[in-house]
N, C-alpha and C positions, 0 to 999 in steps of 0.2 A: 468844320459842321461836317458831319456825315453825308455821303452820298447814299440818298434814296430810291434818286430816280440819272437817268443818262441821257443825252440828248446829245445828239451827231449826226453828221450829216447820211451815214450809213447804220444808224443803230438808232433807234426810242424805246428804252426800258422803264420801267415803275410809274408810278402815279405823279404826272409831274404838277412842277408849280411854276406856274406859269408869271407870277410874279417876279420869284426868284431867278430863275432862269431868265426874265426880263434884268434883271439886277447883274446878271452873271455875266451876260451880252454888253449888257453898254445901251439899249435900247431903249427907247424914249417912249413912254404911252400912251395912244391916242385918248386924247380928252375930250370934254365937252368943246372945248374951242376949236379943232380941229375938226371935228364934229361939226361944227357950225359953218365953217369953212365950208366944208366940202359940200354940205348941203346948198350951196351958192350955185352947184352945177346942175343939179336935179335931184329926184329924191333919193335919199340914203339907202344902201342897200340894207336887207335884214342882217347881214353877216358884221357889218361894220356898227349898225343898231347894237347887236347884241354882244359885242365885244367879242368874238370869233376873230376876224382881224383886230388886233388889240395892240401892235406894236409899230413904229418906226423907226426907220434912218432918213432925217432930209424929208420928210414930207412937205413940211412947209415951202422950203425953199423949190421946189418942183415945180408947188402949186401956185409962187410966186413969179415963176419961169413962165408960166403959161399966160400969166393973167396979162404976164406983159408981150405976148403973142409968138413966146417960143416952145412949140409945139415939141412933147420929150416923144421917146421911145418905149412901147412896154417891153418886156423881157421874161420872161419860165421856162420853165421845161419839165423833164420827167426823162427819170433813167427807165430804160426799157427791159425789165428783167423777166416779165410776167405779164399777165391781164391785169387790164384797166379796171379797178374796183373806185365805190363810188370816194375814196377816203383822198382819192386823185382829180377824181373830176370836181370836188370842192373848190378850191382854189383857182381852178380854169375858169368855173363857173362867173367867181368874184373879176378874172381879168376879163373876160368879155364884159362885166359891166363896167369896167373901165374903159376897154375901147370905146363901146356903145357913147359915154359920157364925153366922153374926152376927143374922141375920132380922131384917136392914134396909131402908128403901126405897130404891128406884135412882130417880136421875135420868139420861137417857141425851140426853143432846145433840146434832140434827143440824144443824151448821152449814152449811145450803144459802145464807146470806149469804154466810161466809167464803171459797165456793169459787168463789161469782158475782166474788164483789171480788179476789181474786188471780189466776182461771184463768180463761183462754178460753171461759168457760163462758156462756151465758144460765141465766135463775133458773129455766125450766122444764124443761133439760137438769138442774141440783142437786136441785130437788123428786121427780123424776122418779126419782132415782138416791138420792135419802134414804128413799124407798118402797121401794126394793130391798134397801138396804141394812138399815133397820128387819127387814124378813123373815130375813136371816141373825142378827140380833141376837136378835129374839125367838126365831126355833130354839132358841136356847140353852137355853131352860129357865126362864129368868127366871118371877119368881111375876107372873104380870098383876094382882094384886092390889092388887101392891107396889110395880111397877118403871111408867114412866109415862116415856114417849117425845117430848120437846121437839122442834120444827121450827122453828127460829129464823124465819121470816118466817109462819109461823102461830100461834105462839107468843109473837109481840113485843108486844103490848098488853101481856101479865107483865113482860116481861123488860124492857122500852125503862124502865120507872120505876127501878130497878134497876140497869140499866148506865149511867142518867145519873148517880145516884150516885158508880157507879166514877168516871165519865170525870173530873168535877166533880175528883176528888183525883188526877189523873193529868195531871200536863204531858205537853207535846210535848217535852221535853229529855229526861224518863223512858224517852216511847217510841223515842225515837231512842238513847239510849244501846243501852236494852234490846234493838230488835229492830233497828237499821241503819233505820230509816226515813232519807231527804232530801228533798230539795224537788220528786222527781218523782214522789214518793208517794202514792197517791190517799187521799182523805181517808176514804175509810169503811175504808179498810184500817188508818188510822191509828187510827181509833175500836174498831176490832173486837173487841179483848182486851175492852174494857170490857161486850160481850155475851156471852165467853167465861167471864167469871166471875160473871155472875149466876145463873146455877143453882149455883153454891156458896153463896148466900144466899137462895134462893128458901123452903129449910124452913122457916129461920128468922124469914124475912118471913111464911110462911102461917100459922105456930105463933105470932106475935107475941113469941117468946121466943127466945133465944140454942140455936141447934142446929147441933152438932158437924158437920162433913161432912167425908169420906174420899174422896180421887181417886185410885185408880188408874190409870198412864196410863203411857205411852212418857216417856222423859226429856227427847225432844224439844219436851214440851208446856213444860217448864217454864218458861220466860221469860211465858207467861201467867201464871202461878200465884204466881211473885214478884211479879208486880206487885197480883195480888188479892190474896196476903197482907200486902201493905206500906199497902191501903187499908183491908183491913177493918176495926182496931179502932178510926180515926177514923168506921168508920158505924156502928159498935154492933154488929158480927157476929162470933165467932168466925174466927182464921184458920186457912182449911180444912187441916188432915192431907193429906200425898199419898205415896205408893208406888209407885217409880216400876221399868220395866221396859226392859230392855235391846232394841234392835228386831229382828224377826225376822229371819233371812238369808235371802237369795236365793239361788234355785239354782245362780246362773252363781258364787258365790263371795263375794257382795259382804255387808256386814253389815247391809244391811237391802234388804227384799224390796221391789220397786218395782211400781207398776201401769206403769210404762214400757217397763219389759222383759217384756213378755207371755212371752217364749218362757222368761224363769226364774220366770214366777209363777204359782201354781196357785190360780185363782180358787174360788169356793165353786160355781159352774155348770159347773165342766171337766168333763167325761163321762172314762170309763176310758182311750178311746187318747188325750186330749190329756195326761192326766199323763203315762202313760207314754212318752211323746213328748217332755216335760220333762223328767220325772224322768231319761231315758235320757243327753239332752244333758247331766247336773247336773255340776259340778267337784267332782271328787274330790281324795283325800290318797291314791291310788295312783299306779303307779311305770311307766313305759312298756310294760311288756311283762309277761307271767305268769308268766314265768321268773324277772324282778327285781324283781315283788312277793310270790311265795312264797320269797326267800332272803331280802330286806331289810324285807319287809312294809310297810306304806303307813301314816299318819300320820293319823290318826282328828280332831286339832284342827284340821285345815285342810279338814277334808272336806265341803262342804253336805250331801249326804247324812245323815252322822251326826249331822250339829248337827239337822235336822229330826226326827231319830229324839229328840236330847236335848231339843230345845223341846219337841216337840209328843205325840211318836208312841212312847213309850217310856215310861211311869211306872214301872216297875221298876227303880230301881238298880242292881241286881244284875246283870239280863240288859243292862242300857246298858254297866255293868261290860265285861261277859262279851264283846260285840262289839266293842268298842273293843279289848280284847286280843287275840282273834281277829284283828283288824285286822293292828297290829302286828307280831305273830307272823306275818302272811303267811298263815295257814287262811281266811281266807274275801277273795275279788273282789271287787272293783267290783262288776262286774257283779252278784253275787249280791245284797250290801246293796243293789242300784236294784230289783231285784225285789222283797225284802222292803218297803222303802220305799215302792213303787208300789202292791202288794198294802194294804200300812195307811191309807195315804191315800183308797183309792178305796174302802175299806168305808169308814171315816171320810165320803165325801161321800156313797157313797150312803146313810147315815144323816142325813146334814144335810139333805139334799135333800130327802127325804121331810118331815122335818120343817121346812123353809120354807114349803112347799105349805102343810103344816097349820098353820100360821103367818098366813096369807091370814085365816083365822079371827078370831084374836088380836089383831091387830096392829091393828084398830079400837081396841080396850079399854083399849089402853097411850098412846093419843093423848092427851097431856096436854091438859086442857082441851075433848077429844072433839070436834076439830078433824076433817075431811074431809082425807083423806088423797087425793092427785094422782089425779084419776078418771083420766087417760089410762094414769098408771099401772097399774092396779089390771087386769090384762088379763082 
């Protein structure tokens, strides 16, 4: 079968067939039975209802343990290589819902070492961006008493013993098969998965007993955690459970918002004029003329603007359906949709940016082990 898309922890290209990707990775679809099960704990999040979080590994087991009184720990992260955009926020917002719904602790790993190894960045660059990204994470309202931010180079004394245990169980043959490494790959990159695996076992190590771990993240991160799950039993740790989301779309019509395409990416620090300009250039499912669209209607399924409402900016399913139907009937034009989306994004960002500034007062308390954030970054 020809490869028409590519999904790795470091690169996502092409039009992603999520069903095929699920088959390739061997993950399990989130079905109606699992949604019914999760509805027992509270109102189902829109990202679950709409299939944005669509696949999992051992989610049933984590819920079974929870029902028996065993609280799990949450773990997700960010590779700090640039400013935070809406695509980064999407899974973090879902993690916040999980923390609130199940009242569990959270580990958030900032892989500044990974971005140094895989990109043309200095450690000073990645540490500075770790602080900036952490402000966006903290601004979402995670419980500061139950949330700890790990920065790999700052917390390596804690991570390294766990990473060593993982590394000893992973052969170079496995790393090559899973990640496509070759003889030109630097040895730090080959070792890195062991570092990303470590937080999945951290709570077990701290408590001195097996503690379940749930990792909500993008499905592009699955290769790291397949390795993590493979080695867990041999190390005496429970296999982490995972729940995976699709990629947040770019304004240009691609399947993933990319920091490398600044004109099609909404950053958390963007002002109203920048948002209006970017949304104004967004790819739509409209026709070439107003007359034709009034007659034939538009196609919301391929429209980047509609996808933004679907993924993040319209929680009411009935209103979303009404918008799609109006588009198909030609009753609403692309310009009107763009104006609506621009307003929604700017209202969201105005609130987020205010909370981001407030987060400067609490992010220190969330630092795992009480490390000092990069002083250069703290304006």
